[in-house]
matplotlib code that plots the C-alpha trace (Angstrom):
import matplotlib.pyplot as plt

x = [95.0, 94.2, 92.7, 92.3, 89.5, 86.2, 85.2, 88.5, 90.9, 93.9, 91.9, 88.7, 89.6, 88.9, 85.1, 85.4, 85.8, 89.4, 91.4, 94.9, 95.5, 97.2, 95.4, 97.5, 96.9, 98.4, 96.4, 97.8, 101.3, 100.4, 99.0, 102.1, 104.4, 102.3, 102.4, 106.2, 106.4, 104.2, 106.8, 109.7, 110.9, 109.3, 111.3, 110.8, 110.2, 107.0, 108.8, 110.1, 106.6, 105.4, 108.4, 107.7, 104.0, 105.2, 107.5, 104.7, 102.4, 105.1, 105.1, 101.4, 101.9, 104.6, 107.5, 109.4, 109.4, 109.2, 111.2, 109.9, 111.6, 113.0, 112.3, 109.0, 109.3, 112.3, 113.8, 115.2, 118.5, 119.0, 119.4, 123.1, 125.6, 126.0, 122.3, 121.3, 124.2, 123.5, 119.8, 120.5, 123.2, 120.9, 118.1, 120.5, 122.0, 118.6, 117.4, 120.4, 119.8, 116.1, 116.8, 119.1, 116.4, 113.6, 115.6, 113.8, 114.4, 113.7, 112.3, 113.6, 111.4, 112.5, 110.4, 112.6, 112.8, 109.3, 108.3, 108.2, 104.6, 103.0, 99.3, 98.7, 96.2, 95.4, 95.5, 97.1, 99.1, 99.8, 103.4, 104.3, 100.7, 100.1, 98.0, 99.9, 99.5, 101.1, 104.2, 103.1, 106.4, 109.1, 107.2, 104.5, 105.9, 108.8, 109.5, 110.3, 107.6, 106.4, 103.2, 105.0, 107.2, 104.2, 102.4, 102.1, 104.5, 103.9, 107.5, 108.5, 106.7, 109.2, 112.1, 110.8, 110.7, 114.3, 115.6, 113.7, 115.4, 118.8, 118.2, 117.0, 119.9, 122.4, 120.5, 120.7, 124.4, 125.0, 122.9, 124.3, 127.8, 129.1, 127.9, 125.5, 128.3, 127.6, 131.3, 132.0, 129.6, 132.4, 132.1, 128.9, 129.0, 128.3, 129.7, 126.3, 126.3, 129.0, 126.3, 123.9, 123.9, 123.1, 126.4, 127.8, 124.6, 124.7, 128.4, 127.7, 125.0, 127.4, 130.1, 127.7, 126.6, 130.2, 131.0, 128.0, 129.1, 132.6, 131.2, 129.0, 131.8, 134.1, 131.6, 131.9, 128.6, 129.6, 126.2, 125.8, 123.0, 125.7, 127.1, 124.0, 120.4, 117.0, 115.7, 112.3, 110.9, 107.7, 105.9, 102.5, 100.4, 99.1, 99.5, 97.1, 97.8, 101.4, 100.4, 98.1, 101.0, 103.2, 100.5, 101.1, 99.1, 101.2, 99.7, 101.6, 99.9, 96.6, 96.9, 97.7, 100.8, 102.1, 105.7, 106.9, 107.4, 107.2, 104.7, 102.4, 100.3, 97.1, 97.3, 94.9, 93.5, 92.7, 91.1, 87.5, 85.7, 84.0, 87.0, 89.5, 92.4, 90.6, 89.2, 92.7, 94.4, 91.8, 92.9, 96.6, 98.4, 101.1, 101.1, 99.2, 99.6, 96.7, 97.2, 94.7, 94.4, 92.1, 89.4, 89.3, 86.0, 86.6, 83.6, 84.8, 88.3, 86.8, 84.9, 88.0, 90.0, 87.4, 87.5, 91.3, 91.7, 88.6, 90.6, 91.6, 95.3, 97.9, 100.5, 98.3, 97.3, 99.4, 97.5, 99.8, 98.5, 99.3, 97.4, 99.9, 101.4, 98.7, 96.0, 96.9, 95.1, 91.9, 91.7, 93.9, 92.2, 88.9, 90.4, 92.4, 89.3, 87.2, 89.7, 90.1, 86.3, 86.1, 88.8, 90.9, 94.6, 96.7, 100.2, 100.0, 102.5, 103.0, 103.9, 104.9, 105.8, 102.7, 100.6, 103.3, 103.9, 104.3, 105.3, 107.9, 107.1, 108.4, 106.2, 108.8, 107.4, 109.1, 108.6, 109.7, 111.9, 110.3, 106.7, 107.8, 109.3, 106.3, 103.8, 105.9, 105.8, 102.0, 101.6, 103.7, 101.7, 98.3, 99.4, 100.8, 97.7, 95.5, 97.8, 98.3, 101.7, 103.0, 104.6, 106.4, 107.3, 107.3, 109.7, 110.4, 114.2, 117.4, 121.0, 122.2, 123.0, 119.9, 118.3, 114.5, 113.3, 114.0, 115.3, 117.3, 120.8, 122.0, 120.0, 118.6, 116.5, 114.0, 116.6, 118.9, 116.5, 117.6, 121.2, 120.5, 116.8, 116.4, 113.1, 110.6, 107.7, 107.7, 110.6, 112.7, 114.9, 118.6, 121.2, 122.0, 118.3, 117.3, 120.0, 119.3, 115.6, 116.5, 118.6, 115.8, 113.2, 115.5, 115.7, 112.0, 111.3, 113.4, 111.0, 107.9]
y = [164.1, 161.4, 158.4, 154.7, 153.3, 152.9, 149.5, 147.9, 145.6, 143.8, 140.6, 142.1, 140.5, 137.0, 137.6, 138.3, 135.9, 135.4, 134.2, 133.0, 131.5, 128.2, 125.5, 124.6, 121.2, 122.1, 125.2, 125.0, 125.2, 128.1, 130.1, 129.3, 130.6, 133.8, 134.4, 134.2, 136.6, 139.1, 139.2, 139.9, 143.5, 145.3, 145.3, 148.9, 152.2, 154.3, 157.4, 155.8, 154.8, 158.4, 159.8, 157.5, 158.6, 162.2, 161.4, 159.5, 162.5, 164.5, 161.8, 162.1, 165.8, 165.0, 166.4, 163.1, 159.7, 156.3, 153.3, 150.1, 146.8, 143.5, 139.8, 138.2, 136.1, 136.1, 132.8, 131.9, 130.8, 134.3, 135.8, 136.2, 139.0, 138.7, 138.4, 141.4, 143.5, 143.0, 143.7, 146.9, 147.9, 147.7, 149.6, 152.4, 152.7, 152.7, 155.4, 157.7, 157.3, 158.0, 161.1, 162.3, 162.0, 163.4, 166.1, 165.2, 163.1, 159.4, 157.4, 153.8, 151.0, 147.4, 144.3, 142.9, 141.7, 140.2, 139.3, 135.6, 134.8, 134.7, 134.4, 131.6, 131.0, 127.4, 125.7, 122.5, 121.3, 117.9, 116.6, 113.1, 112.2, 113.3, 116.3, 118.3, 121.8, 124.6, 126.4, 129.6, 131.0, 130.0, 131.4, 128.8, 125.7, 124.3, 124.6, 120.9, 119.2, 116.5, 116.3, 116.3, 119.3, 121.3, 121.0, 124.5, 124.7, 127.3, 127.1, 128.8, 132.0, 132.5, 131.7, 134.3, 136.9, 136.2, 136.3, 139.5, 141.0, 139.9, 141.3, 144.6, 144.9, 144.4, 146.8, 149.5, 148.8, 149.2, 152.3, 154.1, 152.8, 154.1, 151.5, 154.0, 156.6, 158.3, 159.3, 156.0, 155.7, 154.5, 151.2, 150.4, 147.4, 148.9, 146.0, 145.3, 148.7, 147.6, 145.9, 148.8, 152.0, 154.0, 153.2, 156.7, 158.1, 155.7, 156.5, 160.2, 160.0, 158.3, 160.9, 163.8, 162.4, 162.2, 165.7, 167.1, 165.6, 167.0, 170.4, 170.5, 169.6, 172.2, 174.8, 173.4, 171.5, 168.2, 166.6, 163.6, 162.5, 161.7, 159.0, 157.4, 157.1, 156.3, 152.9, 151.5, 148.0, 146.6, 143.4, 142.1, 141.8, 138.4, 136.1, 137.9, 135.9, 137.1, 140.7, 140.7, 139.6, 142.4, 145.1, 147.4, 150.2, 153.4, 155.6, 158.7, 158.6, 156.9, 154.6, 151.0, 150.4, 147.2, 147.3, 144.5, 146.8, 150.5, 149.9, 147.0, 146.3, 144.4, 142.2, 141.9, 138.6, 139.8, 143.3, 142.3, 145.1, 142.8, 140.6, 140.0, 141.8, 145.1, 144.8, 144.4, 147.1, 149.7, 149.9, 150.3, 153.7, 152.5, 153.6, 151.0, 150.0, 148.6, 146.6, 147.4, 145.6, 145.0, 143.4, 146.5, 148.4, 152.1, 152.3, 149.4, 150.9, 154.2, 152.3, 150.4, 153.7, 155.3, 152.2, 152.2, 155.9, 157.3, 160.4, 161.1, 161.4, 162.3, 159.6, 156.9, 155.1, 154.1, 152.7, 150.3, 149.6, 146.3, 146.2, 144.7, 146.3, 147.4, 147.6, 150.7, 153.3, 151.2, 151.0, 153.6, 156.9, 156.0, 155.1, 158.3, 160.4, 158.5, 159.0, 162.7, 163.2, 161.5, 163.9, 161.0, 161.7, 158.8, 158.1, 156.6, 153.9, 151.4, 147.7, 146.7, 143.2, 141.3, 142.1, 140.9, 137.3, 134.9, 131.2, 129.8, 126.8, 124.5, 126.1, 128.3, 131.4, 134.6, 138.3, 140.3, 143.4, 145.3, 144.7, 145.9, 149.1, 149.6, 149.5, 152.1, 154.4, 154.0, 155.0, 158.1, 159.1, 158.6, 160.6, 163.4, 163.6, 163.8, 166.1, 163.5, 162.9, 159.4, 159.1, 155.7, 152.4, 148.9, 146.2, 142.6, 142.4, 141.0, 142.3, 138.9, 137.5, 135.4, 134.5, 134.8, 137.6, 137.7, 140.7, 143.8, 144.7, 141.4, 139.7, 136.9, 134.5, 131.9, 129.2, 130.8, 131.0, 127.6, 129.0, 130.5, 130.4, 130.6, 132.1, 130.0, 132.1, 134.9, 135.9, 138.9, 141.4, 140.7, 143.3, 144.5, 144.5, 146.5, 149.1, 149.4, 149.8, 152.7, 154.4, 154.0, 155.3, 158.2, 159.2, 158.8, 161.0, 163.7, 164.0, 164.5]
z = [229.7, 227.1, 228.6, 227.9, 225.8, 227.6, 228.8, 227.7, 229.4, 228.0, 228.0, 226.4, 223.1, 224.5, 224.2, 220.5, 217.5, 216.6, 213.6, 212.8, 216.3, 217.1, 219.1, 222.1, 223.6, 227.0, 228.0, 231.6, 230.3, 228.0, 231.0, 233.0, 230.3, 229.8, 233.6, 233.5, 230.6, 232.5, 235.3, 233.0, 232.3, 229.4, 226.2, 225.4, 227.3, 227.2, 226.3, 223.1, 222.1, 222.5, 220.7, 217.7, 217.7, 217.5, 214.6, 212.8, 213.2, 211.3, 208.6, 208.2, 207.5, 205.0, 207.1, 207.6, 205.8, 207.4, 206.3, 207.8, 206.9, 208.0, 207.8, 206.7, 209.8, 212.2, 212.8, 216.2, 214.6, 213.2, 216.6, 216.1, 215.6, 211.8, 210.9, 213.1, 212.0, 208.3, 208.7, 210.6, 208.1, 205.1, 206.8, 207.9, 204.4, 202.7, 205.1, 204.3, 200.5, 200.9, 203.1, 200.3, 197.7, 199.8, 201.6, 204.8, 207.9, 207.7, 210.7, 210.8, 212.0, 211.9, 211.5, 214.3, 217.9, 217.8, 214.2, 215.0, 214.0, 210.5, 209.4, 206.9, 204.2, 205.4, 208.8, 207.4, 204.5, 202.9, 203.3, 202.0, 201.9, 205.6, 206.6, 209.2, 210.7, 208.7, 210.0, 211.8, 212.9, 215.3, 218.2, 217.6, 216.0, 214.0, 210.3, 210.3, 208.3, 210.8, 212.8, 216.1, 215.2, 214.0, 217.3, 218.9, 221.8, 224.5, 225.6, 222.4, 223.6, 226.4, 224.1, 221.6, 224.4, 225.5, 221.9, 221.2, 224.3, 223.1, 219.7, 221.0, 223.3, 220.5, 218.2, 220.9, 221.3, 217.6, 217.0, 220.0, 219.9, 216.6, 214.1, 212.6, 212.0, 208.7, 208.4, 206.7, 203.8, 201.6, 203.4, 201.6, 199.3, 195.9, 193.8, 192.3, 190.6, 188.3, 186.3, 185.9, 183.9, 187.0, 188.6, 188.3, 189.9, 192.8, 193.5, 193.2, 195.9, 198.3, 197.5, 198.0, 201.4, 202.5, 201.2, 203.0, 206.3, 205.8, 205.0, 208.1, 210.3, 208.7, 209.9, 213.4, 213.3, 214.9, 215.2, 217.4, 215.1, 212.5, 214.8, 216.3, 215.2, 216.7, 215.7, 216.5, 216.5, 215.2, 214.5, 213.5, 216.7, 215.8, 218.8, 221.2, 224.4, 224.2, 223.3, 226.3, 228.6, 227.2, 228.0, 231.0, 232.5, 232.8, 235.6, 234.5, 231.2, 232.4, 229.4, 228.5, 226.4, 224.7, 225.8, 223.5, 220.5, 219.7, 216.9, 216.0, 213.0, 212.1, 209.0, 206.1, 207.5, 211.0, 210.6, 211.2, 213.0, 215.4, 215.8, 218.6, 217.0, 216.6, 220.1, 221.5, 219.5, 220.2, 223.8, 223.5, 223.2, 220.7, 217.1, 215.1, 211.5, 209.4, 206.3, 203.5, 200.2, 197.2, 199.5, 201.7, 201.5, 202.3, 204.5, 206.6, 206.8, 208.1, 210.8, 211.8, 211.9, 214.2, 216.5, 216.7, 217.1, 218.9, 220.0, 216.4, 217.4, 214.8, 214.5, 215.9, 212.7, 209.6, 206.7, 204.8, 201.3, 199.6, 196.4, 193.9, 190.8, 188.3, 191.0, 192.9, 190.7, 190.9, 194.7, 196.4, 195.2, 196.7, 200.0, 200.2, 199.4, 202.0, 204.7, 203.8, 203.8, 207.3, 208.6, 210.0, 210.4, 209.1, 207.8, 204.3, 203.7, 200.9, 201.2, 197.7, 198.7, 199.6, 196.6, 194.2, 195.1, 192.2, 191.8, 189.3, 187.1, 189.8, 192.5, 194.3, 195.8, 194.6, 193.9, 190.9, 191.6, 188.7, 190.1, 193.6, 192.2, 189.9, 192.8, 194.7, 191.6, 191.2, 194.9, 194.4, 191.3, 193.0, 196.1, 194.0, 191.9, 195.0, 197.0, 199.7, 201.3, 201.0, 204.4, 204.3, 202.7, 204.1, 202.8, 203.6, 203.2, 204.6, 204.6, 203.6, 200.1, 199.7, 196.3, 196.9, 194.7, 191.0, 189.0, 190.0, 188.9, 190.3, 187.6, 189.7, 187.6, 188.5, 187.8, 190.4, 193.3, 194.8, 195.1, 198.5, 199.2, 203.0, 203.9, 205.9, 204.6, 202.0, 199.7, 200.8, 198.9, 199.5, 200.4, 196.8, 195.8, 198.8, 198.4, 194.6, 195.5, 197.8, 195.1, 192.5, 194.9, 195.8, 192.2, 191.8, 194.8, 193.4, 190.5, 192.7]

ax = plt.figure().add_subplot(projection="3d")
ax.plot(x, y, z, "-o")
ax.set_aspect("equal")
plt.show()
């Protein structure tokens, strides 16, 4: 039986240097809240975690594909029926289009039900001539730009747990209760395709999906999988006091599990080998994602991989590259070759969002649709050349009609961003941009 990491406890990280953490004034209140969270029921079940790891192992072998996506940072106010439904809808529709192009199953993982914290480049910012703490996500402080609102508040941790539980409960009801029924693909909103030359291709894909379902059922194959899907949750494991509180020992497996999400990932700013985040993550049995970018030294990544996956389990580690359009061919081949030489099993995923941030002339943060798509294509080309399966893709997106990223068939320009710019952190693809991205990638995949 696989066992827990040696000399590890959920609190071991406290002896290591740590980054990207808020400074709470009331430590006694923080500890009280964490104690309350420890007593609450887990958000997810151990069997689901192990099932996801099994599916990720298949993704690492190129047998399935992973679609991971959702908000940059979830807002408490978005824990409502419409926001959750629209987010789930676009992820399900994208997964069906990708499965059509790949001709293989797609595993769906949401950045949802826990993605409330965000790393930041600076600890403070200047607002109206006053230096105040930066916004670090609703689980920590308020987006309102005042010194009082930006103070880290421990009570937000318990609220985040309760909202995550509500979100997950509704997601389970949708995915198991008929919302995911593929018999109704005609309900997809394809109005954006009226503006693009590929309209006929997009409509043909939807028609083919519907025809395939009808054909299967005409043969008597009434698959329950056509009416419900498995859907997993994930978030960046940033706020370690909370992650520790969500960690449980499972005697049947003789291992520790974080039961706050099926999968967690380590960001580009917190992957120091001797740091607190690596120390915490090395002891949990969950699948782990590791963001890698232009500053990643392949030797360091190999050392981190060995620390996080000492048993060399398939499906345990996903390397999520975020280089930026035009930089992939400079950095990715060397990392793939180093990981292959070290004989470390990983799932290769691409995050085409975080390396492609730009600012408009008035200072608004945005991302260009063409650059996002371009980084995806560069990743496919590198993996094909090296004979390495690209196992997944990682998007920041929303199912709502925001205007945060420029480009795409909708033709959003820099001048139109203020029409419905809602994100508190990084810009997201909206519904039409996300679905169009899925169609374009599906066509691209068909060529490889």
